[in-house]
C-alpha positions in Angstrom: 0.0 0.0 0.0 2.8 2.4 0.8 4.2 2.6 -2.7 0.8 3.2 -4.2 0.1 5.8 -1.5 3.2 7.7 -2.6 2.1 7.4 -6.2 -1.3 8.8 -5.2 0.3 12.0 -3.9 2.7 12.4 -6.8 0.0 11.8 -9.4 -2.4 14.2 -7.8 0.2 17.0 -8.0 1.3 15.9 -11.5 -2.3 16.4 -12.6 -2.1 20.0 -11.4 1.3 20.6 -12.9 0.3 19.2 -16.3 -2.8 21.4 -16.4 -0.8 24.6 -15.5 0.0 25.8 -19.0 -3.6 25.5 -20.3 -5.5 26.1 -17.1 -8.7 28.0 -17.4 -8.7 28.1 -21.2 -12.3 27.0 -22.0 -12.0 26.9 -25.8 -10.7 23.4 -26.5 -9.8 24.3 -30.0 -7.6 27.1 -28.7 -5.8 24.6 -26.5 -5.2 22.4 -29.5 -4.0 25.3 -31.6 -1.7 26.8 -29.0 -0.2 23.7 -27.4 -1.1 20.7 -29.5 -1.6 17.6 -27.4 -0.5 18.5 -23.9 1.8 15.7 -22.8 4.6 17.7 -21.1 4.8 20.1 -18.2 4.6 23.5 -19.7 5.4 27.1 -18.7 2.3 29.2 -18.8 2.2 32.1 -21.2 2.3 35.7 -19.9 -1.3 36.3 -20.7 -2.5 33.3 -18.6 -3.7 33.3 -15.0 -0.3 32.0 -13.9 2.3 34.3 -15.6 4.7 34.0 -12.6 5.0 30.2 -12.9 7.4 28.0 -14.7 7.3 24.5 -16.2 7.0 22.0 -13.4 5.4 24.5 -11.0 1.8 24.2 -9.6 -1.2 26.3 -9.8 -2.4 27.9 -6.5 -4.3 24.6 -5.9 -1.1 22.5 -6.0 0.7 25.1 -3.9 -1.9 24.8 -1.2 -1.6 21.0 -1.3 2.1 21.5 -0.6 1.3 23.7 2.4 -1.0 20.9 3.7 1.7 18.3 3.1 4.2 20.4 5.0 1.8 20.9 7.9 1.1 17.2 8.2 4.8 16.3 7.9 5.9 18.7 10.6 3.0 18.0 13.0 2.9 14.2 12.3 -0.9 14.6 11.9 -3.5 16.9 10.6 -3.8 20.0 12.9 -6.3 22.5 11.6 -4.7 25.4 13.5 -1.2 24.6 12.2 -2.5 24.2 8.6 -4.4 27.5 8.9 -1.3 29.3 10.2 0.9 28.0 7.5 -1.8 28.7 4.8 -2.2 32.3 6.0 1.6 32.8 6.1 2.0 31.3 2.6 -0.4 33.7 1.1 1.1 36.7 2.9 3.8 36.8 0.3 2.4 34.8 -2.6 3.1 35.9 -6.2 0.6 33.6 -7.8 -3.1 33.8 -8.5 -5.6 34.5 -5.7 -9.0 33.0 -6.4 -12.3 34.1 -4.7 -12.2 31.4 -2.1 -8.7 32.4 -1.0 -9.5 36.1 -0.9 -12.7 35.5 1.1 -11.1 33.2 3.6 -8.2 35.6 4.1 -10.7 38.4 4.7 -12.5 36.3 7.3 -9.3 35.5 9.1 -8.5 39.3 9.2 -12.0 39.8 10.8 -11.0 37.5 13.6 -12.7 34.3 12.6 -11.0 31.0 13.4 -10.1 28.3 10.9 -13.3 26.4 11.6 -15.4 29.5 10.7 -13.4 31.4 8.1 -14.3 29.4 5.0 -15.9 31.0 2.0 -19.1 29.7 0.4 -17.2 28.8 -2.8 -18.6 25.7 -4.6 -15.3 25.1 -6.4 -14.0 21.5 -6.4 -10.5 22.7 -5.7 -11.0 22.8 -2.0 -11.7 19.1 -2.1 -9.0 18.2 -4.5 -6.0 19.0 -2.4 -6.5 16.2 0.2 -3.8 13.7 -1.0 -1.6 14.5 2.0 -4.4 13.5 4.3 -5.1 10.3 2.5 -1.4 9.5 2.8 -1.3 10.1 6.6 -4.5 8.4 7.4 -4.6 5.6 4.9 -5.1 3.2 7.7 -7.7 5.3 9.6 -10.8 6.0 7.5 -12.7 7.9 10.1 -9.9 10.3 10.9 -9.3 10.7 7.2 -12.9 11.5 6.6 -13.1 14.2 9.4 -9.8 15.7 8.4 -10.7 15.9 4.7 -13.9 17.7 5.7 -12.2 20.1 8.1 -9.4 21.2 5.8 -11.9 21.7 2.9 -14.3 23.7 5.0 -11.5 26.0 6.1 -11.6 27.7 2.7 -14.6 26.2 1.0 -17.4 25.9 3.6 -19.9 24.7 1.1 -21.7 21.3 1.5 -21.1 20.4 -2.2 -17.3 20.7 -1.7 -17.2 19.3 1.8 -19.1 16.2 0.7 -16.9 15.9 -2.4 -13.8 15.9 -0.2 -15.3 13.1 2.0 -16.3 11.1 -1.1 -12.8 11.4 -2.7 -11.1 10.6 0.5 -13.2 7.4 1.0 -12.8 6.4 -2.6 -9.1 6.8 -2.6 -8.8 4.9 0.7 -10.8 2.0 -0.7 -8.6 1.9 -3.8 -5.5 1.8 -1.6 -7.1 -1.1 0.2 -7.4 -3.0 -3.1 -10.8 -2.0 -4.6 -11.1 -1.1 -8.2 -11.8 2.6 -8.8 -15.3 2.1 -10.3 -16.3 -0.3 -7.7 -15.0 2.1 -5.0 -16.9 5.0 -6.4 -20.2 3.1 -6.6 -19.9 1.5 -3.2 -18.9 4.7 -1.4 -21.7 6.7 -3.0 -24.2 4.0 -2.1 -23.0 3.5 1.5 -22.4 7.1 2.5 -24.0 9.5 0.1 -27.4 8.1 -1.0 -29.2 11.4 -0.4 -26.3 13.6 -1.5 -25.5 15.2 -4.8 -22.5 12.9 -4.8 -24.7 9.9 -5.7 -26.1 11.8 -8.7 -22.6 12.8 -9.7 -21.4 9.2 -9.7 -24.4 8.1 -11.8 -24.0 10.9 -14.3 -20.3 10.3 -14.7 -20.7 6.6 -15.4 -23.6 7.2 -17.7 -21.4 9.4 -19.9 -18.8 6.8 -20.7 -19.9 6.6 -24.3 -18.8 10.2 -24.9 -15.3 11.4 -25.5 -13.5 13.2 -22.7 -14.1 16.6 -24.3 -17.7 15.9 -25.0 -18.3 14.6 -21.4 -16.6 17.6 -19.7 -18.4 20.1 -22.0 -21.7 18.4 -21.1 -21.0 18.5 -17.3 -19.5 22.0 -17.5 -15.8 23.0 -17.6 -16.0 25.4 -14.7 -14.7 25.1 -11.1 -18.1 24.3 -9.6 -18.2 20.9 -8.0 -21.7 20.2 -9.4 -20.2 19.7 -12.8 -16.6 19.0 -11.9 -17.2 16.0 -9.7 -19.2 13.9 -12.4 -16.3 14.8 -14.8 -13.8 13.4 -12.3 -16.0 10.2 -12.0 -16.1 9.9 -15.8 -12.3 10.4 -16.2 -11.4 7.9 -13.5 -13.8 5.3 -15.0 -13.0 5.9 -18.6 -9.2 5.8 -18.1 -9.0 3.5 -15.1 -6.1 1.6 -16.7 -4.2 4.6 -18.1 -3.3 7.4 -15.7 -1.3 9.3 -18.2 -4.1 9.4 -20.8 -6.6 10.4 -18.1 -4.6 13.5 -17.2 -3.8 14.4 -20.8 -7.4 14.1 -21.8 -8.5 16.1 -18.7 -6.1 18.9 -19.7 -7.3 18.9 -23.3 -10.9 19.2 -22.1 -10.2 22.7 -20.8 -11.6 24.9 -18.1 -10.7 24.1 -14.5 -8.5 21.2 -15.5 -6.2 21.6 -12.5 -8.8 20.7 -9.8 -10.1 17.8 -11.9 -6.5 16.6 -12.6 -5.6 16.6 -8.9 -8.7 14.4 -8.0 -8.2 12.1 -11.0 -4.5 11.7 -10.4 -5.1 10.9 -6.7 -7.5 8.1 -7.4 -5.7 6.6 -10.3 -2.3 7.0 -8.6 -3.6 5.0 -5.7 -4.9 2.3 -8.2 -2.0 2.0 -10.7 1.1 3.0 -8.7 4.2 4.9 -9.5 5.0 3.1 -12.7 1.8 4.6 -14.2 3.2 8.2 -13.9 5.3 9.3 -16.8 8.8 9.8 -15.5 9.0 13.2 -17.2 6.1 14.3 -14.9 7.3 12.7 -11.7 10.8 14.1 -12.1 9.8 17.3 -13.8 7.8 18.7 -10.9 10.1 21.3 -9.4 9.0 20.3 -5.9 9.5 16.5 -6.5 12.4 16.1 -4.1 10.7 18.2 -1.4 7.5 16.1 -1.8 9.4 12.8 -1.3 11.2 14.2 1.7 7.9 15.2 3.4 6.4 11.9 2.7 9.3 10.2 4.4 8.9 12.5 7.3 5.2 11.5 7.6 6.2 7.8 7.5 8.6 8.4 10.4 5.7 9.7 12.5 3.5 6.7 11.9 
């Protein structure tokens, strides 16, 4: 399980890094014209949302995942107060993009709210997509994983759609690390824990769309950040490319829109399923934080 757990973290962040250059371009034809088929980690253009980034960097989603990973590694566990402090400190001198959830949460902190009450009402899936460090730490403790995933998500995205998405993705990835197939895991977790939630609908919609191409499916669900469309797209991508992590992340990027959040979630589940050998070495070694990520994972292992 440990090797696949490491792959789970690396693949999640690779999904973000691969999407960086084309992130938030909604015209799929434009992506094709400008970049061709995106199979390498690219430097974003100066007119993008991430002009300060270089090839192998992360969007602001991946950057926050690193903050969470650092907090877990240093604390030996998930500590909401520690994560909140590191998160606020990180954004005090950040030269990347600030989304609405980040701005709203920072404003709430400035108004004196604590980390359990500062979260924005953003419905963006990104808040749920950065949980790979928690899955790594609590891969043998599903209940603590579930509560930690919900708490870290609500700190910035205090919206039921996103909080439930985080719990769903955490439980699915945990089940996959335990040996379940990804489609089986998504169906069983939705049925056992989310029968009355939008999650169950998202799983049904994602699996029903398997006859479509990736671009058709994502366009049908919606390319935006909102979890209501992004989660069924994640379900679709995981199910359609359950045997090919690289193809899943490439097709996700080519589908446009908020490909970074979808990529983190898809990479997390398929990394847990397929292991490190499924991640193209150019991606695994091309992420500029790769050595730092491995170091922090080793530190977490020492605390177990």
